[in-house]
Each structure stands twice: as C-alpha cells, then as structure tokens.
N, C-alpha and C positions, 0 to 999 in steps of 0.2 A: 185775176185769181191770186196773184201775188199780193195785190193791194188788199184784197179781202182777208187773206191770211194774216197780213200785217195788222189790219184793224182788229181782228179777233184777238191776236196776241196782245195788242195794246189794251183792248177792253178787259181782258182777263187780268192783265197786270194792274190796271186801274182799280178793278174790283178787289183785287187782292190787297192793294194799298188801303182801300176804304175799309174792307173787312179787318185788316190789321189794326187800323186806328180804332175801330169799333171794339174789337176784342180787348185791346189795351185798356180802353175806357171801362169796359165791363169788368175786367180783371182788377183794375184799380179800385172800383166800387166794392166788388166782392171782398177784396183784401181788407178794406176798412171795416166792412161789416163783420167779417170773420174775426178780425182782431178784437172787436168789441164783445163777441158772443162766445168764442171758443176758449174754454178753460181746461178741457180734458186733453190729455196727451194724444189720444188717438185722433181727436178732431183736429188738433194742431198739426198732426202729421198729414191728415187728409187735406187740410187747407194749404199746407206747404206744397204738397204734391200737385194740387190743382193750380196753384199759383205758378209753379215752375212749368206746368204743362201749357197754360194759356199765355205765358209770356214768351213763347218761342214762335218765332216767325215761320219756321218750317211747318209748324202745326197748321197754320192758316193755309199755307200753300198746298199741303197735302189734302186738306179738307176741300179746297176749291177744285183741285184736279180730280179728286175722287167723286165729286158730285156730277151726275150726267148733265151736260150743258154748261158746266161750270168753267170750261176752258177749251182750247183748241186741241183736238186729238187727230192731227193729220188731215183736218179738213172734212172728215166724214160726218161730224156732228157739230152744228153751229153753236155759238155761245148763246146761253139762255139765262139772262139775269134773274128772271122770275124763279127759276128752279133753284138758283144759288141762294136767292133771298129766302125762299121757302125753307131750304136746308138750314140756313143760319137761324131762322126763327124757331125751327124745331129744336135745334141744338141748344138755343138759349132757353127754351121752355124746359128742356130736360135739366139744365143747370139750375133753373128756379126750383123745380121739384126737388132736386138734390139738396138745394139750400134749405128748403122748408123741412125736409126730413132730418137734416143735420141739426136745424134749430130746435126741433122737437126733442131730439136726443139730448141736446145741451140743456134744455129746460128740465128734462127728467133728471139729469145728473145733478143739476144745481139743487133741485128739490131734495134729492137723496142726500146731498152734502149737508144742507141745512138741518135735516132731520138727525143725521149722525152727530153733528156738532152739538145739538141740544142734548142728545143722549150722553155724550162725553162730558159736557158741563155738569150734568146731574151726577155722574160718577165721581167727578172731582170734588163736588160739594160733599158727597157721602164720605169720601176718603178724608177730607178735612175734618169732618165731625168725628170720625173714628180716631184720627190722630189727636184731637183735643181730649177725647176721653182717655186715650192711652197716656197722654202727658199728665193728666190729673192723677191717674193711677200711680205713675212713677213718682210724683211728688208725695203721695201718701206713703209709698213704699220707702222713700228716702227718710221721711220723718220717723217711720217705724224703726228703720235701721239705726238711726241716730239715738233713738230712745233705748234700743237694746244695747248699743255700744256703751252708753252711759251706765246702764245697769251692770254690764260686764266689768267695766273699769272699777266701779264701786265694789263689786264682788271681789275683784282681784286685790284691791287694797285691803279688804277685810281678811282675805286668805293670807296675804303677806304678813299682816299683823299677827296672824295666828302662827304662820310657818317660821318666821324669824326666830322667835324664842325656841321653837322646836329644833331648828337647825343648830342654834347655839348649844342646846342641850346635847344633840347628837355629836357635835364637834368636841364638846367637853368630855363626853363619854369616851370618844375615840382617843383624845389626848391622855385621859386617865388610863386607858388600856396600854398605850405605849409607855406611859410613865411607870406602870407596874412592871413592864418588861425590864426597864432600867433598874427598878427597885429590886427585882429578883436577880438581875445580872445576866439574864438570858434573853438576847434579842432574837426572838423567833419570827417576827413579822418579815414577810418577803420584801417590804419596802426598804428595810435596812440592809438587806443582803443582795439585792438585785441592782447591778450597776446602771441598768437602763432606767431605774426609778429614782435616780439621784435627785432630780428636781423635786419630787414629792417628799423624799426623805429630808431634803434641805428645808422645806416649808415646815415639816413637823418638828425637826430639831430646833429650828429657830424659835418656834412658839414654846417648846418645852424649856429652852434656855431662858426665855423671859420669865416663865413660871417658876423655874428653879431659883432664880435670883430673889424671889419673894419668900422663899421657904427659909425657916431657921436653920442655921448652919450646924448646930450641935446634933440635931436629930436626922438631918438629910445630907450630911457632908459627903457620904459615899455616893449617893445617887447624883448629887450635884456635880461631883467630879467626873462621873461617867458621862453625864449629859454634856459637860464642857469638853471632855475629850472627843466625844462624837461630833460635837459642834465644830471643833477645830479641824478634825479629820475631814469632814465634809467640805469645810471652807477651803482646805488645802486641795482637795480633789477638784473642786469647782475652779480654782485658780489655775490648776494644771490643765484642766479641760479648756479653759479660756485661752491659755497660752498655745495649746496645740491647735485649737481652731484658728487662731490668728496666723500661725505658721502655715496652716493649710489654706488660708484665705477664705474661710467660711464665715462670711459676715453675719449671716442669719444665726448660726450657732453661737457666735460671739455675743450677739444681741440677747439671745435667749439666756445664756449663762450669766451675763451681766445683770439681767433683770432679777435673777435669783440671788445673786451676790449683793444686790442693792440693799437688802435688809440685814446683811452680815456686817460685822465690824471690819472685816478685811476687804471691804469694797475699795478703800483707798489704795490698798496694795494691788488690787486689780488694775487700777488706773496707772500705777507705777509700772507694772508689767507691760501694759499697753504702750506707754511712752517709750520704754526701753526697747521693746520689740520694733517699734516704728523707727527708731534711730539706727538700729543695727540690721534688722532682718531684711529690709528692702535691698540695701546695697549688697549685703552678704549673699542673699539668694540670687541676685542678678549676676554676681561675679563668680562666686565659688562654684556654682554648678557648671560653669563653662571654662574655668581656669585651667583645668588639666585635660579636658576632652575636646575643646573647640577654642583654640587660641584666637582665631579671627573674630569670633563672636564675643569672646572675652574682651578683646581690645576695643571693639565697637561699643560694647556696653559700658566699659570704663570711661571711654571718651564721652559718651552720651550722658551718663550719670554725673560726671564731673562738670561737664558744660552746663547742664541744667542746674546743678547745685550752685555753681559760681554765678549764674544768672539770677537765681533766687536770692543769693547773698547781695547782689547789686541792687535788687529791688528792695530788700530789707533795709538797706542803708538810708532809704528815704524816710524811715520811721525813727522815732526818738529812742535809740537803744543805748544811749550813753555817749560820753565823749570819746571813748576808745572803741567804737563799734566796729571799725574796720579790722582792727587787730583781733577783736573777739570773734568775728565771723571767720577770719582767716584761720585762726587756731581751731575753730569748730570744724571747718572743712578738712583741715589736716588730720584732726583726730579720727575722722571717718575714713579718709582715703590714704593715710600715711603708709599703711602696710602694703597697699597696692601700688602706690607711686614709687616706692623704693625699688621695686622689681620691674617697673614698667619697661625701661629701655632694654633690659635683657629679654623680656618677653617679645618686645617689638623686633629686635634683631633675630631672634629665633624664628619668629613667624615669617619675616621677610626672607630669611635664608631658606626655609622650607618651601615657602610659597613660590619663590623664584625658581628653585630647582624643579618644582612640580610643573610650572608653566613651561619651562624649557623642555622637560622630558616629554610632556604631552605633545608638544609641537613636533619633536623629532620622531616620536612614535607614530604620529599621523602621517609622516613622510616615509614610514618604514625604514628609517635611517638609524643605523647603529653609530653613535657618535665616536669618531676616531680620537684616540688619545694624542694630544699635542705634546711633543717631547719638551722637556725643560732641562736645563743644566748646561755644562760646558760644551758638550758635543752639539746640542741643538743651537747654542749661541754661535758656535763656529760655522755651522751650516748656514745660519742666517747671515752672518757677515760675508761668507763666500758668495752667497746668492745675491746679496746687495751689490757686491763689487763686480761680479762676473756675469750676472744675469743668467746663470745656468740652472736648469731644473735639477735639484738634488734629490731625486726620488721618482718613482713611477707616476706617470700622469693618470688621473682617474677621470672617468666619464660621469658627470653629474646629470646628464640628460637635460641640460638647460635649467636645472634647479639651482637657485641662488642660496638657498638655506637662510634667507632673511625673511622674516614675517612681520608685516606692519601690525597685524592683530596681536601677535606676541608682544611687540614693543609697546603697543597701547596698554596691554594688560599690566606689563611691568611698570610702566610710568604711572598708571592709575593706582596701583598698589603703593608705589613710592609716594605719590601725592597724598594719599590718605595717611601714610606714615608720617610725612612732614607735618600735616595738620595735627595729628595726635601728639607728635613731639612738641610742637609749639604750645599746645594746651596743657599737656601733662608734665612736661619737664620743668624742673626748678630753673629759674632764670640763670643761675650760675652754671648749670649743666647743659643748657640749651645748645650752645654752639658745638660742644663735644658730641652730644647725642645726634645732632643733625649731621655732623661730619661722618659719624659711624653709619648712618643710614645711606649717605651718599656713597660711601665705599662699597656697600652691598649692591647699590645700583650699578656702579662701575663694574663690579665683578660679574653680575648677571648679564647686563646689557652689553657692555663694551667688550669684555673679555670672553665670556661664555657664548655670546651670540654673534656680535659683529666680528670680533677678531677670529673666531672659529670659522665664520663664513668666508672671511678673507683668506684664511689658510686653505680651506677647501677650494676656494676659487683659484688660488695660486697653483694648487696641485692639479687643477683641471685644465690649466692652460697648456695646450699642446706645444710641441717643439716647433721651431720656426720652419722646419722642412716638412711639416705634416701637410697632407693634401686634404682639401675640402674640410678644413677644421672649422668647427663651430665655436665662436668666441663669445662666451657668456660673462666674462669678467667685467665687461662694461656695464652689464645689468647689475652685477654685484656692487659696482661703484655707485651707480645711480641710487640703489636702495640704501646702501650704507650712508650716502650723503644725506638722503631724506631723513633717515633715522637719527643721524647725529644732530640734525637741525632740531628735532623734537627733544633730544637729550639736552641740547644747549638751552632751549627755551625753558625747560623745567629747572635747569640750573639757575637761570636768571630770575624766574618768577617765584619759585618755591624755596630754593636753598639760600640765595643771596640775602633775603630779608632776615634770615635767622642767624647769619654769621657775619653780616657786614661790619659790625662794630667789635669784632673779636679777633684774636690772633689766628683763629682757625681759618680765616679768610685766605691768608697766604697759603696755607696747606691745601685748601680746596683748589685754588687757582693753579698751584703747582701740579697737583694730581691731574687736573683736567688737561693742562698743557702736556703732561707726560703721556696721557692716553691719546691725545690728538697726534702727537709726534709719532707714536708707535703705529697708529693706524695709517698715517700719511706715508710712512716708509713702505708699508705693505701695499698701499694703493699705488704709490709710484712704481714699485717693483712690478706689480701686476699690470699696470698700464704699459710700462716699457716692454714687458714680455708680450703683451697683446699686440703692440705696434710691431714688434719683431715678427709675430705670426702673420700680421697683415702684409708686411713686406715679403715674407716667405710665400704667402699665397699669391701676391702679385708676381713674384719671380717665377713661381710655378706656371702661372697663366702664360707669361711671356715665353717661357722655355718650351711649352707644349704647343702654343698657337703661332708663334713667330717663326717663319721659315726664311732661310737665306735668300731664296728666290724672290721674297717680297720686295727687296731693295735692289735686286739685279734681275729684273724680269727678262724672260727670253725674247719677248716681243715688246720692244720699247714703245711702239706706236699703238699698242692695244691694251693699255691699262685703263680700266673703267671704274675702279673703286676710289672713294674719297679718302679712306684710311684703312689700315689693315684690321683683320679680325682680332688680332692680339690687342691692338690699341682699344678697340671697341669694348672687349670684355674687361680689360683692366679699368677702363673709365667707369663702366657700370659697377664693378666691384668697389672702386674707390668712392664713388658717389654714395653707395649704400653704407660704407663704413663712416663716411663723414656725417651722414644723417644719424647714424647710431651714436657717434660721439656727441653730437649736439643734444640728443635726447638724454644722454647719460651724465652729462656735466652741466655745470652752471657757472655763471660769473666768468672770472678770468681763466678758470680751468679749461674752458672750451677753447679759447685762443691758444693757451699754452700747449694743449694736447694736439690741436690741429696744426699748429706751427711745426711741432716735432714730426707729426705724420707727413706734413707737406714736404719738409726737408728730406725725409727719408724717401718719399715718393720721387722727388726730383733726383736724388742721388741714384736711385735704382734705375730710372729711365736714362739718366746720363751714362751710367755704366753699361746699360743694355745696348744703347745705340753705338757704343764704341766697339761692339763685338762683330759688326758687320761692315762690309764694303759696299759702296753705293755707286750705281750708275747715275746718269743724269736724271732719268725718270725715277729711279729708286730714291735719289735725293729729294726729288719733289714729293714723293710719297712719304718720306721721313718727315719732311716739313709739315705735311698734312697731319701726320700722326702727332707731332709735337704741338701743332695748333689745337688738335682735339684734347691733348693732355692739358694744354693751357686753359682751354674752356672748362675742363673738369676742375682745374686748380682754382678757378674763380669761385667755386662753391665753398672753398675754405674761408673766404673772406679775410684772408691774411695777406697783407701787402708784400711781405717778404717772399712767400711762396709764389705769388704771381710774378714778382720780379725775377725769381730764379728761372721760371719757365719762359719768361720773355727773353732772358739771356740765352737759354738753351735754344729757343727758336731762332735767335740771331746766329748762334753757332751752326745750326743746321743749314743756314743760307750758304755757308762755306762749301757745302757739298754740291751746290748747283751753280755757283757764280762762275762767270767766265774767267779763265786764267789771267787775262790782262787786268781784270777788275778786282782780283783777289786782294791785292795789297790795300786798295782803297776801302774795301769792305772791312778788312781787319782794323782799319783806323777809324771805323765808325764809332758813334756815340756809345753803343752798347758793348762793343768788343775792345775798345781801346785800353780799358783798365785791366783786362784779363791777361794772365800769363801767356806769353808767346808760345811756350811749350804746349799749352792746352790748345791753342789755336792750331798749331802745327799738327798736333795729334788728330784733330778733326779733319784737317786737309788730307792727311795720309790715308783716310778712309775712302777717298775717291778712287775709283778704278783707273782713272786717267792720271793718277798722281805721278807715276814714273814717266809715262809717255809725254805728258805735257811739262815735265820737269818743274813741278810746282814747288819742290823743296827749295829752289833757289830764292823764293820770296822770303824765306825764314833764315837764310844763312847770313 
C-alpha cells in the first residue's frame, strides 16, 4: 500500500512536470503570436495577464490536483492520466477559442484605425488648402495697405506744403500782435506777466529782438528800446533761474533753461556762471552746511574733499599743463580750501575735546556712577606724598563692588577717534605746523585716556583698597592693574604707529617723549602704591586666618600619641588663600612685574609665618606638626616660582628641626649647611620655644 501511494505521488509529479513543460511551450508560442497581433492597450493587458498566469508553476499544480484522478487524494481515488489529459486538452481548446476571439477583435480595431487615418489625412489636406487661400488673401491685403500708405504720405506732403505757409502767416500775425503791445507801451498778454510762461516769453522776445534790429531807428527807436529792455530782463531772469537750479542740483531744469538761453547773447554768461558755481558751490555746500552744526561730519567732509582734490591734482600732473604745473595746481587747491585749512586744527581740537568728554560721560552714566572730584593743589599733593611714604589710607574706603571703572570699549573709541584725528592732521596741516598740531592732539589723548580714565580708575581703586586688618576683604586692585596695563599697551602702540611718524624729525619729539615718560611715572607710582597696599591686605588676611584658626593646643597636644593630622587647619586655609592670590597676581601682571610682585608677596608670606611660629611653645609631637606645616608652606611657596622665596622656606624648615632634635644633637644641627650662616640669637630663639628648654638645659649650647 505504501508502494502504491509512492508510485501514485511519483506519477502525479511526473505528469505535473510534463504538463509544466507543455504549458511553458504553449505560453511561449502564444506570447510570440500576441506580440505580433496585439496593438490595442486592452489586448496588451489581457496578453500580459494571460502570460503571467500561465508562467506560474503553481497554476499547473492546482489544475492537476483539482482534476478528478489527476493526483493522489489520500488513496481513495487512483491516478487517471486520461482524465488529466482530457482536462488539459479542454483547457487548451478554450485558450484557442479565446485567441481567435481576440484576433477578430484586433482585426476589427486595425480596420477602424486605418479608416480614421484616411479621414484625418483628408482633413489635413483641406486645412492646407484653406491656409493657402488665407495666405493669398494676406498678400493681397498687404499690397493694398502699401498702396494706401503711399497715397497717405503723398497727401501729407501736399498738406504740409499748404500748412507751412499758413503757420508762418499765423506766427507772423502773432508776433505783430505782441509787437503792437510794445508799440502801445502796454504789455497786456499773459505770456509777459506770468512767471510760469517765461520760456514762451523768451522765445517771443528773442524773435521780436531780431525783427527790431531790422527796423529803422528814427521811426521805431522807442519800441526797439522797449523790446531790448524786455530782452535783457528775460535774459537776466533766465540766468538767475539757471543759477538757482544749479544750487538746488536740478539738472533737468538747468538743461531746460540752458536750451532757452542758447539763442540769447548772454549764453556765454550762463557758461561762466556754471563754471563759477562748480568751483565754489560743491565745496561750500559740503562744508558750510555742517561747519556749525555737525563738526564731526564737517571734518570728515573736509578730509574727504581735500584728499580727492589732491589726488585729482596728482593725476592732472600727467598732462601737459605747463612747466610750473605743480605750483599752479597747489595754488589752485589753496584758493579753494584756504579758509577752511586755517581754522582746521582749532575745529579738530574742539571736536576731540567734546567727543572725548562725551565718551567718558556716557560710560560713567552706563555704570550709574557719579564721577568723584579728584583734588588738586598743595593739600592733595601733601596727602599723596604722605600716602607714598607711609602707605596709609588717607580717607574713607569705598566699595566699588568689583567694578574697575576701566572700559576696553571706551579706550578703543578714544583711540579710534584719535587715529582719525592724526590722519586728518597729516593730510590737512601745513608741513611746518604738522608736528605742533600732532602734539596738541596727543595732549588731548593723554588728558582723556590717561588722566580722566586710567588715573581716575587708579584713584578709585586705591580708595577701594580696604585696611590691612579688614576681614574677608575683596581685593580688586589687581584687576585694575591688569586692565590699566592692557590699556597702556594700546596707548603705547598708537604713540609709536600714529604719532611718531608725524613728529620724528622735529623738536616736538622730545616734548612728546617727556610727556609720555611723565604720564608713565605718575601711573607707576599709583600702581606701586596700590600693589603695596594690596599685599598688606593679603598679609592681614593671612594673619586673620592664622589668628582665628591656629590654636595653642595644635603644637602642645594633650595626647602626644594620638595625633592623626598631617598639618593644621590654619596651615591648610592659609595655603589655599595664598595659592589663590598667587594665581591672581599671575593673571594681573606680565613680564618682570610678575616676579617682582611675587617676590615681595613671598617675602612677606615668609616673614608672617616666621613670626607666627615664634608665638607658640612646642612639645615633641607639636614640633613635628610644625615641621609638617612648614613643609606644606614650602610646597605652597613652590607656586611662586621664585628661588629666593623657596630658599627662605627651606631655611625656616631647617629652623623648625630645632624643635624636635635630640638635645645631644642640637649643636650638630645648628652647625649644618642651612643654619650655620644664621645669627645664633635667631637659633637660640627657636630653641627657646621647646617645652623642654629649661628641663633639658638647652640654653647651655648657646652660652
């Protein structure tokens, strides 16, 4: 039974393969046939659908299994190849009938297509014949239009021949009417009384003037005089109108008036007026309108006009203007600008003085700051000398809330204005006056930038430095130092780049250098004073930390065997504070100033710690803790990167060893490399800080 089922399945599979090959062959033949016959879209879709249907293997399988006896169905019905063949033959017959039906439909559509193509061809031929007829009509119409145009032109010529004498007669009659008005002495026509009709009146009077010249003088002397008077009056009005239009810049009106004046004798005078206005009006209009209301724009216009004029003169020297062309052009330029160049430097100084004050005031207004008056005179000088010698604050300290009152933007604006002033000075000043004028501009820059801004900020910064015993003081003066240093670098750069080329070969150079040196020295004195007072405040802050955080029991612990800390709290806080201040100094200074200030701070730091350690007595474990503190101070001192400071703390560390060394080794330690050069009284003073000084009779080592 199993073999029978296996054979049946094999037979069905074999028949399926045979049927598959047959269908593929049939589909391939049908596809070729359809591709030759199908031209219609619907038939092409049908062919495509049939092709896709019969090319599928699953279709054959389903057809075989659907046919009774075509396959094994659980063994109930045996495989019957005849039924399957009969089913295939019937299916093929149906496809043939379908193919014949489609072929008939294709033939019908082809016949219909041929018939419609013939009808369309007949319509095209009819349209071509109609187009040819229309083209012939257009040609005839064009010839007719040309004929009519020729007739019209001929008629126009005839009319013109008739109209010209008539117009001349009308014009003569019109002129005779106006002539009669002059003859009667009463000009009643609106054309002579309406200012808006001056162009028409000028045309009439010019023609009457020509006619009057042909008349005999004895009979028409009076009328000729009236016509001449009106002629000159209109000529004068036209020239005035031309001048006014030129001043207003109305080119069209100028062209219109000039065309009327072209027929008058005064046309040459019109040309003269135009040339005169061109020489004076442009410069005058550009400068006079801003001279008293906008000095900044006036200076810009003067610089621009003078530069462009000198450039034009340079280009004109390339032409043949005579042997003395340079002198001629120079005199011509001076004749145009002399009145403006004479007062230039006064205007420049006035503008810089006003502009600088305005820039400063705007800045302080933006900070809501009322500028404090800085005293001058003998009392102020005395206070300044006392402050420099004693470093005492002579007045109440003010709180600036961290504001330095130095503005890079303000500085850039002042330097920019001064740079433009130097450029104008170089161009507009007479060579003999150039150094003097440049020096006067430099003095204004010194006044606004160095005195009114930097020096004022230094004064405010000095007043804001708290006293040395102030607690939790905020030290902003180093920020003032940093910004003042940056600003002065910009000032020095402009001095070298802008001012030096203008005065380098004149006696004013020495004056400028002296003034610059004076300004630098004044600012350095205040900077040194402020830095010194700031360092005092730092020292006071460190002293306050040590006084509040350091306890006497730190170096004389109750339990000598239970000390777990590496260094004291006071030492830790002082080192943090000092490190922060060292970093602040590095950011605020540059060059050798960094080492100078850090050296001074380091020396004061060492002195403070040295004096602080001498205030306590030390047990053996307390001495070890003091050594640990000094070691931490020495580590902090390395941040200074100053050999002297590090050497001082190395020596202090060696001194602290005297607090813990065994009494028998004390003399040997004092003779060591780091302590041998120190004063024995200093060594003795440190040994006296030991709690066992009397008990161990340590004083005998120094007797």
